[in-house]
C-alpha positions as CSV (number, residue, x, y, z in Angstrom):
1,M,0.8,0.7,19.7
2,T,-1.3,-2.4,21.2
3,F,-1.2,-5.5,19.4
4,S,-2.6,-9.2,20.0
5,Y,-3.5,-12.3,18.7
6,S,-7.1,-11.2,18.4
7,I,-6.4,-8.1,16.5
8,L,-4.4,-10.2,14.0
9,R,-7.4,-12.6,13.8
10,N,-9.8,-10.0,13.2
11,L,-7.5,-8.2,10.6
12,I,-7.3,-11.4,8.6
13,R,-11.2,-12.1,8.9
14,E,-11.7,-8.3,7.6
15,T,-9.5,-8.7,5.0
16,V,-10.9,-12.5,3.8
17,S,-14.5,-11.3,4.2
18,S,-14.0,-8.1,2.1
19,L,-12.2,-10.5,-0.6
20,N,-15.4,-12.9,-0.6
21,E,-17.7,-10.1,-0.7
22,K,-16.1,-8.2,-3.7
23,K,-16.6,-11.5,-6.0
24,Q,-14.8,-9.7,-8.6
25,H,-12.9,-13.0,-9.9
26,E,-13.9,-16.4,-10.1
27,Y,-12.5,-18.9,-7.8
28,G,-9.2,-20.3,-9.2
29,S,-8.9,-17.6,-12.1
30,V,-5.9,-15.4,-12.6
31,G,-7.7,-12.4,-11.2
32,H,-8.6,-14.2,-8.0
33,I,-4.8,-15.5,-7.6
34,N,-3.5,-12.0,-7.7
35,E,-6.2,-11.2,-4.9
36,L,-4.6,-13.7,-2.8
37,D,-1.1,-12.3,-3.8
38,N,-2.3,-8.8,-2.8
39,L,-3.5,-10.0,0.5
40,I,-0.1,-11.9,1.2
41,D,1.9,-8.7,0.2
42,E,-0.3,-6.9,3.0
43,L,0.1,-9.5,5.6
44,M,4.1,-9.3,4.7
45,N,3.9,-5.4,4.7
46,L,2.3,-5.3,8.4
47,K,5.1,-8.2,9.5
48,H,7.9,-6.0,8.2
49,S,6.4,-2.6,10.0
50,L,6.6,-4.3,13.1
51,R,10.4,-5.1,12.8
52,K,10.8,-1.2,13.0
53,G,11.1,1.2,15.8
54,P,12.1,0.9,19.3
55,S,9.5,-1.9,20.3
56,R,10.5,-4.2,17.4
57,L,11.3,-6.9,19.9
58,K,7.9,-6.6,21.7
59,Y,6.2,-8.3,18.8
60,R,8.0,-11.4,17.9
61,K,5.1,-13.7,18.9
62,E,2.7,-11.5,16.4
63,M,5.3,-11.6,13.5
64,H,5.1,-15.2,13.8
65,R,1.3,-15.5,13.8
66,L,1.5,-13.2,10.8
67,Q,4.0,-15.4,9.1
68,D,1.7,-18.6,9.7
69,A,-1.2,-16.7,8.3
70,I,1.0,-16.0,5.2
71,G,1.8,-19.5,4.9
72,A,-2.0,-20.7,5.1
73,I,-3.0,-18.1,2.3
74,R,0.0,-19.6,0.4
75,Y,-1.7,-22.8,0.9
76,L,-5.0,-21.7,0.0
77,K,-3.5,-20.2,-3.3
78,N,-2.0,-23.4,-4.4
79,V,-5.3,-25.2,-4.0
80,A,-7.0,-22.5,-5.9
81,R,-4.5,-22.7,-8.6
82,R,-5.0,-26.3,-9.0
83,E,-8.7,-25.7,-9.2
84,G,-8.4,-23.2,-11.5
85,I,-6.2,-25.4,-14.0
86,K,-8.7,-28.2,-13.7
87,K,-11.8,-26.0,-14.5
88,G,-9.8,-24.6,-17.4
89,L,-9.6,-21.0,-16.0
90,L,-5.8,-21.1,-15.4
91,S,-2.8,-21.9,-17.7
92,E,-0.3,-19.9,-19.3
93,G,-1.3,-16.7,-20.1
94,G,-4.3,-16.9,-17.9
95,L,-6.2,-18.4,-20.9
96,K,-9.6,-20.4,-20.5
97,A,-9.2,-23.0,-23.3
98,P,-5.4,-23.0,-24.1
99,G,-6.4,-25.9,-26.4
100,L,-8.4,-23.3,-28.6
101,T,-6.5,-20.4,-28.6
102,G,-3.1,-20.8,-27.1
103,S,-1.5,-20.9,-30.5
104,V,-3.4,-17.9,-31.9
105,N,-1.3,-14.7,-32.7
106,L,-3.4,-11.7,-31.6
107,D,-2.2,-9.5,-34.4
108,P,-4.4,-6.4,-35.6
109,S,-6.3,-8.3,-38.5
110,T,-7.5,-11.1,-35.7
111,V,-8.2,-8.6,-33.0
112,S,-10.6,-7.0,-35.8
113,D,-11.9,-10.5,-36.7
114,A,-12.5,-11.3,-33.1
115,I,-14.2,-8.4,-32.1
116,K,-16.9,-8.8,-35.0
117,S,-17.5,-12.2,-33.6
118,Y,-17.7,-11.0,-30.3
119,S,-19.9,-8.0,-31.0
120,S,-22.3,-10.2,-33.0
121,A,-22.8,-12.5,-30.6
122,I,-23.5,-9.7,-27.5
123,E,-26.4,-8.3,-30.1
124,M,-27.9,-11.9,-29.8
125,W,-27.5,-12.1,-26.4
126,N,-29.5,-8.6,-26.4
127,A,-32.2,-10.3,-28.3
128,H,-32.2,-12.8,-25.6
129,L,-32.5,-10.1,-22.8
130,S,-35.2,-8.3,-24.6
131,S,-37.2,-11.4,-24.8
132,K,-37.0,-11.4,-20.8
133,N,-38.1,-7.9,-20.5
134,L,-34.4,-7.2,-19.5
135,D,-32.7,-4.0,-20.5
136,P,-29.8,-4.7,-23.2
137,V,-26.1,-4.1,-22.5
138,T,-24.0,-1.6,-24.5
139,L,-21.1,-2.2,-26.3
140,I,-18.4,0.4,-25.7
141,G,-14.9,-0.9,-27.3
142,P,-11.9,-2.5,-26.9
143,V,-9.5,-1.5,-24.1
144,G,-6.2,-2.5,-22.9
145,S,-3.4,-2.6,-25.7
146,S,-5.6,-4.1,-28.5
147,A,-7.8,-0.9,-28.1
148,Y,-5.2,0.5,-30.8
149,Y,-5.7,-2.5,-33.3
150,G,-7.1,0.0,-36.0
151,S,-4.2,2.1,-36.4
152,D,-1.3,-0.5,-35.0
153,P,1.0,-1.9,-37.9
154,P,0.0,-5.3,-39.2
155,E,3.1,-7.0,-37.4
156,T,1.8,-5.9,-34.2
157,S,0.8,-8.8,-31.3
158,Y,-1.2,-8.2,-28.5
159,G,-1.4,-10.3,-25.2
160,D,-5.0,-10.4,-25.0
161,V,-8.5,-8.9,-26.1
162,D,-10.5,-6.8,-23.6
163,Y,-14.0,-5.5,-24.6
164,L,-15.5,-3.0,-22.6
165,V,-19.4,-3.4,-22.1
166,S,-21.7,-1.0,-20.2
167,F,-24.5,-3.0,-18.1
168,P,-27.7,-1.3,-17.2
169,I,-28.8,-0.1,-13.8
170,Q,-31.3,1.7,-11.9
171,T,-30.1,3.9,-9.1
172,D,-31.4,7.0,-7.5
173,D,-29.9,9.9,-5.5
174,T,-30.8,8.6,-2.2
175,M,-28.8,5.3,-2.5
176,S,-25.4,5.4,-0.6
177,Q,-22.1,4.4,-2.7
178,D,-22.0,1.1,-0.7
179,D,-26.0,0.6,-1.8
180,I,-25.0,1.4,-5.6
181,R,-22.0,-1.0,-5.5
182,A,-24.1,-3.9,-3.8
183,R,-26.5,-3.2,-6.8
184,E,-24.0,-3.0,-9.6
185,N,-22.6,-6.6,-8.0
186,E,-26.3,-8.0,-8.1
187,V,-26.9,-7.0,-11.9
188,K,-23.6,-8.5,-12.7
189,R,-24.6,-11.9,-11.1
190,Q,-28.2,-11.6,-12.6
191,Y,-26.8,-10.9,-16.1
192,E,-23.9,-13.6,-15.8
193,G,-26.6,-16.1,-15.1
194,E,-28.7,-15.0,-18.3
195,L,-25.6,-15.2,-20.4
196,R,-25.2,-18.8,-19.3
197,T,-28.6,-19.6,-20.0
198,F,-28.4,-18.0,-23.7
199,L,-25.3,-19.9,-24.3
200,N,-26.8,-23.0,-23.2
201,Q,-30.1,-22.5,-25.2
202,S,-29.0,-20.9,-28.4
203,H,-27.9,-22.8,-31.6
204,D,-27.3,-19.4,-33.8
205,V,-24.7,-18.3,-31.7
206,E,-22.7,-21.2,-32.3
207,R,-21.6,-19.4,-35.5
208,Y,-19.8,-16.9,-33.4
209,V,-19.0,-18.4,-30.1
210,N,-17.8,-21.9,-28.8
211,T,-20.7,-22.3,-26.4
212,E,-19.3,-25.3,-24.3
213,A,-15.5,-23.6,-23.9
214,S,-17.2,-20.2,-23.2
215,N,-19.5,-21.9,-20.6
216,R,-16.6,-23.5,-18.6
217,G,-16.2,-21.0,-16.0
218,S,-17.4,-17.5,-16.2
219,P,-19.2,-16.9,-19.5
220,Y,-17.8,-13.2,-19.6
221,L,-14.7,-14.7,-21.1
222,L,-16.2,-15.7,-24.2
223,I,-14.5,-18.2,-26.6
224,V,-15.3,-16.6,-30.0
225,K,-14.8,-18.0,-33.5
226,L,-13.2,-16.3,-36.3
227,P,-14.4,-16.8,-39.9
228,D,-11.0,-19.3,-40.6
229,G,-11.9,-21.5,-37.9
230,R,-9.5,-20.4,-35.1
231,H,-10.6,-19.3,-31.6
232,V,-10.0,-16.2,-29.7
233,Q,-11.0,-15.3,-26.0
234,V,-12.3,-12.2,-25.2
235,D,-12.4,-10.8,-21.9
236,T,-15.9,-8.9,-21.2
237,I,-14.8,-5.9,-18.9
238,I,-18.0,-4.7,-17.2
239,T,-19.1,-1.2,-16.4
240,F,-22.0,0.9,-15.7
241,P,-23.2,4.3,-17.5
242,T,-21.9,6.4,-14.8
243,Y,-18.3,5.7,-15.5
244,S,-18.6,5.2,-19.1
245,Q,-20.2,6.9,-22.1
246,P,-20.1,5.4,-25.6
247,S,-16.8,6.1,-27.8
248,G,-16.7,9.9,-29.0
249,E,-19.0,11.5,-26.6
250,Q,-17.7,14.4,-24.5
251,S,-18.9,14.0,-21.0
252,D,-17.5,13.5,-17.6
253,S,-18.1,10.0,-17.8
254,Q,-15.4,8.4,-19.8
255,W,-13.5,7.2,-17.0
256,M,-13.4,3.5,-17.8
257,P,-12.2,3.9,-21.5
258,A,-9.4,6.1,-20.5
259,R,-8.7,4.1,-17.2
260,W,-8.4,0.8,-18.8
261,T,-6.4,1.8,-22.1
262,P,-2.9,2.2,-21.6
263,E,-0.3,4.3,-23.8
264,R,0.0,3.1,-27.2
265,G,2.6,0.4,-27.6
266,L,2.7,-0.2,-24.0
267,K,0.8,-3.0,-22.1
268,G,-1.9,-2.2,-19.8
269,Y,-0.3,-3.3,-16.3
270,T,2.5,-0.6,-16.9
271,I,0.2,2.7,-16.5
272,G,-2.5,0.7,-14.3
273,N,0.1,0.0,-11.8
274,L,0.8,3.8,-11.7
275,Y,-2.9,4.4,-10.7
276,T,-2.7,1.7,-8.2
277,A,0.4,3.2,-6.5
278,L,-1.1,6.6,-6.4
279,G,-4.1,5.3,-4.6
280,N,-2.4,3.2,-2.3
281,Y,-0.5,6.1,-1.1
282,F,-3.5,8.0,0.0
283,N,-5.7,4.6,1.0
284,M,-7.7,5.6,-2.1
285,S,-8.9,3.1,-5.0
286,I,-8.4,4.3,-8.3
287,G,-10.0,1.3,-10.4
288,D,-13.1,0.6,-12.3
289,R,-15.6,2.9,-10.3
290,G,-13.4,6.1,-10.4
291,V,-11.5,7.4,-7.4
292,T,-13.3,6.0,-4.2
293,A,-12.3,5.5,-0.6
294,K,-13.5,3.5,2.4
295,M,-14.0,5.8,5.3
296,R,-14.2,4.9,9.3
297,S,-15.0,7.5,11.6
298,G,-13.9,10.4,9.1
299,E,-10.8,8.7,8.1
300,R,-9.6,6.9,4.9
301,V,-8.8,3.3,5.8
302,P,-7.3,0.5,3.6
303,S,-9.9,-1.1,1.2
304,R,-9.3,-4.5,2.9
305,M,-11.2,-2.9,5.8
306,R,-14.9,-3.6,5.9
307,K,-16.4,-3.2,9.5
308,G,-17.9,0.0,10.4
309,T,-17.0,1.4,6.9
310,K,-18.5,3.7,4.2
311,L,-17.8,4.0,0.6
312,S,-16.9,7.4,-0.4
313,S,-16.7,8.7,-4.2
314,I,-14.1,11.2,-4.8
315,S,-14.2,11.4,-8.6
316,K,-15.7,9.9,-11.8
317,N,-13.9,12.3,-14.0
318,I,-10.8,11.0,-15.9
319,R,-9.9,14.7,-17.2
320,T,-10.0,16.1,-13.6
321,F,-9.5,13.0,-10.9
322,L,-6.2,14.6,-9.7
323,I,-7.3,18.1,-8.9
324,D,-10.4,16.3,-7.5
325,I,-8.2,14.5,-5.2
326,A,-6.1,17.6,-4.4
327,R,-9.4,19.0,-3.0
328,E,-10.7,16.1,-1.2
329,L,-7.3,16.1,0.7
330,G,-7.3,20.1,1.4
331,G,-10.8,21.5,0.8
332,D,-12.5,23.2,-2.3
333,D,-10.2,26.3,-1.6
334,I,-7.0,24.5,-2.1
335,V,-4.8,26.6,-4.4
336,E,-3.4,24.2,-7.2
337,N,-0.1,24.3,-8.4
338,E,0.8,25.4,-11.8
339,L,1.7,21.7,-13.1
340,L,-1.5,20.5,-11.4
341,L,-3.3,23.1,-13.2
342,R,-1.6,21.8,-16.8
343,Y,-2.1,17.9,-15.9
344,P,-5.5,17.9,-13.9
345,G,-6.2,14.5,-14.7
346,M,-5.9,12.3,-18.1
347,N,-6.8,12.8,-21.9
348,P,-8.8,10.2,-23.2
349,E,-7.8,10.7,-26.6
350,N,-4.0,10.6,-25.8
351,I,-3.3,8.5,-22.9
352,K,0.7,8.9,-21.8
353,I,2.4,7.3,-18.8
354,K,4.4,10.7,-18.8
355,D,1.2,13.0,-18.5
356,L,-0.1,10.9,-15.4
357,A,3.2,11.0,-13.7
358,A,3.3,15.0,-14.4
359,G,0.0,15.2,-13.0
360,I,1.4,13.3,-9.7
361,A,4.1,15.5,-9.5
362,G,1.8,18.5,-9.9
363,L,-0.6,17.1,-7.0
364,A,2.6,16.4,-4.7
365,L,3.6,20.2,-5.0
366,T,0.1,21.4,-4.6
367,L,-0.4,19.4,-1.3
368,A,3.2,20.9,-0.1
369,D,2.5,24.4,-1.2
370,N,-0.7,23.8,1.1
371,K,1.0,22.6,3.9
372,I,-0.9,19.2,3.6
373,I,2.0,17.2,3.1
374,N,5.9,17.9,4.5
375,S,7.7,16.8,1.7
376,H,6.7,16.4,-2.2
377,D,9.9,14.7,-2.6
378,K,9.1,12.2,-0.3
379,M,5.7,11.5,-1.5
380,L,7.0,11.0,-5.0
381,R,9.7,8.8,-3.9
382,D,7.2,6.6,-1.8
383,I,4.7,6.4,-4.8
384,L,8.0,5.3,-7.0
385,D,8.7,2.5,-4.9
386,L,5.2,1.4,-4.9
387,Y,5.0,1.5,-8.4
388,E,8.3,-0.6,-9.1
389,S,7.0,-2.9,-6.5
390,G,3.8,-3.3,-8.7
391,L,5.6,-3.6,-11.8
392,R,7.6,-6.6,-10.6
393,K,4.7,-8.1,-8.7
394,N,3.1,-8.2,-12.0
395,V,5.7,-9.6,-14.1
396,D,6.6,-12.5,-11.4
397,S,3.0,-13.5,-11.3
398,K,3.2,-14.4,-15.0
399,L,6.4,-16.3,-14.6
400,S,4.6,-18.5,-12.1
401,M,2.1,-19.2,-14.9
402,G,4.9,-20.7,-16.9
403,L,5.9,-17.3,-18.9
404,S,9.3,-18.3,-20.9
405,S,12.5,-16.8,-19.8
406,E,12.8,-15.0,-23.0
407,K,9.2,-13.0,-22.2
408,Y,10.1,-12.6,-18.9
409,D,13.4,-10.8,-19.2
410,N,11.6,-8.6,-22.1
411,L,8.8,-7.8,-19.5
412,L,11.7,-6.8,-16.8
413,K,13.1,-4.5,-19.6
414,L,9.6,-3.1,-20.1
415,N,9.4,-2.3,-16.7
416,Q,12.7,-0.7,-16.3
417,R,11.5,1.6,-19.1
418,V,8.4,2.7,-18.0
419,L,10.0,3.2,-14.3
420,D,12.5,5.5,-15.8
421,I,9.8,7.7,-17.7
422,V,8.3,8.2,-14.4
423,R,11.1,8.7,-12.5
424,S,12.5,11.4,-14.9
425,T,9.3,13.0,-15.3
426,F,9.4,13.5,-11.3
427,D,12.8,14.8,-11.2
428,Q,12.1,17.3,-14.2
429,E,8.9,18.4,-13.1
430,A,9.2,18.6,-9.3
431,T,12.4,20.6,-9.2
């Protein structure tokens, strides 16, 4: 292994460039702070890897340089956090306008009213888009834990309201995955500008939206007005037709409605971190664009890498994505384990963490049966470790934003509960 300051510098440059390129989150927002936390974690993992093996004493200088980089990013994170608070993007719970929305209890009735106001505002925005000869957006439905507001008991309380919206896009078969992603980001930016313009110019929409608060930071985080005068923040989760179809349609494109919805009664991060742990194990991303991987010289590389990489799409089918991963790793003639055949992906109508864990166990058995990995037990242990780390990091990030000790302890108990579900499923199904 050869390691030098120039390699470290290039690694950090590529990572930061990739972070800037994505522009998934506005500067100073909760998402942006989390991205910086992820970058710190990656550098810390690299630093810790240099402490192992016979050459561990050789890289002391590099470890010091990595620590300096970690310290610099922590400083940048603190600056971004202060800016986020100043702009109203960051506060307890990640609310953009806590003075308006912070005291509102998000029970099913409140969520219902918020969705009605949000839907009315988006339909009015669609009329504005039509006047500009732009295609309308399509309301898909609520995702996250509040997706169950129509069937949950009245005393249920949600952390936030996320609403999935499909944006129009023109692509063709000649476009690479990188070109498609660039086009998607272009559409997001164009429509963000149109939404901001609409909120600034429309007087009628004030019946449903606090336009001044919504235009502070990203307008995709709408501060909607309820009939009783209260305000609720509704976060727009952007998707595109290839990843999502309207609720009730049977198609291969139900990725986002299922991927962004947790098991009923559980918070979204509990299953989201399991998707992430599986993806990280294989240098894949299991996120808003299906299962993807960055490729360099025929090899999958970490998502932070940018130079010389090409984006590859592995699956957009939520029902079969685990089998699709198996075929990506072992070829189309791979022999699937019976467990993987029973749990090839997720059922969009019945999301269960246990089912995802069983499917991951089936994937591990399949890869071991076909001699692609040495040990299914080791794969499952490693994924469980990644899952546990992700759960804890998620809760700790909330604590750093002012979460109460009581709520923090409750989230730790929730973490242990879902961790036990995954661990027991791995143990029972993979024996």
